[in-house]
C-alpha positions in Angstrom: 10.7 1.3 -3.4 7.6 3.5 -3.4 9.6 6.5 -4.7 11.0 4.4 -7.6 7.5 3.2 -8.5 6.1 6.7 -8.4 8.9 8.1 -10.5 8.6 5.4 -13.1 4.8 5.9 -13.4 5.3 9.6 -13.6 7.8 9.1 -16.4 5.0 7.2 -18.2 2.7 10.3 -17.8 0.6 9.4 -14.8 -0.3 12.0 -12.2 0.8 10.7 -8.8 -0.5 10.8 -5.3 2.2 10.0 -2.7 1.0 8.7 0.6 3.4 8.8 3.5 3.4 8.1 7.3 6.4 9.8 8.7 8.7 10.8 5.9 7.3 14.2 4.9 10.6 15.6 3.6 11.1 12.5 1.4 7.5 12.7 0.2 7.8 16.3 -0.7 11.1 15.7 -2.6 9.4 12.9 -4.5 6.6 15.2 -5.4 9.1 17.8 -6.7 10.9 15.1 -8.7 7.6 13.9 -10.2 6.5 17.4 -11.1 9.9 17.9 -12.8 8.7 15.1 -15.2 5.8 17.3 -16.2 2.9 15.6 -14.4 0.9 16.6 -11.3 1.7 15.2 -7.9 0.6 15.6 -4.3 1.8 14.2 -1.0 -0.6 13.4 1.7 0.1 12.1 5.2 -1.8 9.1 6.6 -1.3 6.6 9.4 -2.5 3.5 7.6 -2.8 1.6 10.8 -5.9 3.8 11.3 -8.7 2.6 9.0 -10.2 6.1 8.8 -6.9 7.4 7.5 -6.8 4.9 4.8 -10.3 5.9 3.7 -9.4 9.6 4.0 -6.3 9.1 1.9 -8.3 7.7 -1.0 -10.9 10.5 -0.8 -8.2 13.2 -0.8 -6.4 11.7 -3.8 -9.8 11.5 -5.6 -10.4 15.2 -4.7 -7.0 16.2 -5.9 -7.1 14.4 -9.2 -10.8 13.7 -10.0 -10.2 10.0 -10.6 -8.2 7.1 -9.3 -6.8 4.7 -12.0 -4.2 2.8 -10.0 -3.8 2.2 -6.3 -0.5 0.7 -5.1 -0.4 -0.5 -1.5 3.3 -0.4 -0.7 3.0 0.3 3.0 4.9 -1.9 5.4 6.3 -2.1 8.9 8.0 -4.6 11.1 9.7 -5.3 14.4 12.9 -7.3 14.4 12.2 -10.3 16.6 14.0 -13.7 16.1 11.5 -16.4 15.3 12.4 -18.5 18.5 11.6 -15.5 20.7 7.9 -15.9 20.5 7.5 -14.5 24.0 8.9 -11.2 22.7 5.9 -10.8 20.4 3.3 -8.7 22.1 -0.3 -7.9 21.1 0.4 -4.2 20.3 3.3 -5.1 17.9 1.3 -7.9 16.3 -1.7 -5.6 15.8 0.4 -2.7 14.4 2.2 -5.0 11.9 -1.1 -6.4 10.7 -2.8 -3.0 10.6 -0.2 -1.5 8.3 0.8 -4.5 6.3 -2.5 -6.2 5.7 -5.6 -4.5 7.0 -4.8 -1.2 5.4 -4.6 -2.8 2.0 -8.1 -4.1 2.4 -9.5 -0.7 3.5 -7.7 1.2 0.8 -9.1 -1.2 -1.8 -12.6 -1.0 -0.3 -12.4 2.8 -0.5 -11.0 2.8 -4.0 -13.3 0.3 -5.6 -16.4 2.5 -5.8 -14.4 5.3 -7.4 -12.8 3.0 -9.9 -16.1 1.3 -10.8 -17.8 4.7 -11.3 -15.0 5.7 -13.8 -15.1 2.4 -15.6 -12.2 0.5 -14.1 -8.9 0.7 -12.4 -6.1 -1.4 -11.0 -5.0 -2.3 -7.4 -1.5 -3.6 -6.8 -0.2 -4.7 -3.4 3.5 -5.2 -2.8 4.4 -8.0 -0.4 7.6 -9.8 0.5 9.2 -13.2 -0.2 8.8 -13.5 3.6 5.1 -14.1 3.0 6.0 -17.3 1.2 8.2 -18.9 3.7 9.4 -18.9 7.3 12.3 -16.4 7.2 12.1 -12.7 7.7 12.3 -10.0 10.3 9.8 -11.5 12.6 7.0 -14.1 12.8 4.2 -11.5 12.7 5.8 -9.8 9.7 6.0 -13.1 7.7 2.4 -14.0 8.6 1.1 -10.5 7.7 2.8 -10.7 4.3 1.4 -14.2 3.7 -2.1 -12.8 4.6 -1.5 -9.8 2.2 -0.7 -12.2 -0.6 -3.9 -14.1 0.0 -5.9 -10.9 0.5 -4.7 -9.8 -3.0 -5.9 -13.0 -4.5 -9.3 -12.6 -2.7 -9.6 -9.0 -3.8 -9.0 -10.1 -7.4 -12.0 -12.5 -7.1 -14.1 -10.0 -5.2 -13.5 -7.1 -7.6 -13.4 -9.0 -10.9 -14.3 -8.3 -13.6 -14.6 -4.5 -12.8 -11.1 -4.0 -11.5 -7.7 -5.7 -11.7 -5.8 -6.7 -8.5 -2.3 -8.1 -8.3 0.4 -8.7 -5.8 4.1 -8.4 -6.1 6.5 -10.3 -3.9 9.7 -8.5 -2.9 12.8 -9.5 -1.0 12.8 -9.4 2.8 
């Protein structure tokens, strides 16, 4: 999904920063495909479960492009655990899912907001999941993290208004 979003925006003329956790080869291929469309692109690695990496990622994209008009939080992780198996959910898994799916969106927005305000505005989009609206998905922690992400997006819209725009997008499981 992130690749398709990046390519579509590049086709509209936007320079693109591609953040990735583990898929370096895919990220570099996406950058090559974006550059073939005539815009600038850079790929940067970050573990968004680490708050410092989220902040660093925004700073490095700002250094690469000199501005940040649009931030799309499309990161996500899960563990496949049937809902009735609540004893199989451990603290480490819960924390990792929330760190990537929810907490990182906040710290990316927090890092991006001053840059966007300084340049006169910007937009923040978070991609979520239909699992955040119901009780079906890969695991209970995943569904709860996506529900929290949806609410976080609404709260960010209030916190950052009227300077910046924030939205969320619900996707399939």
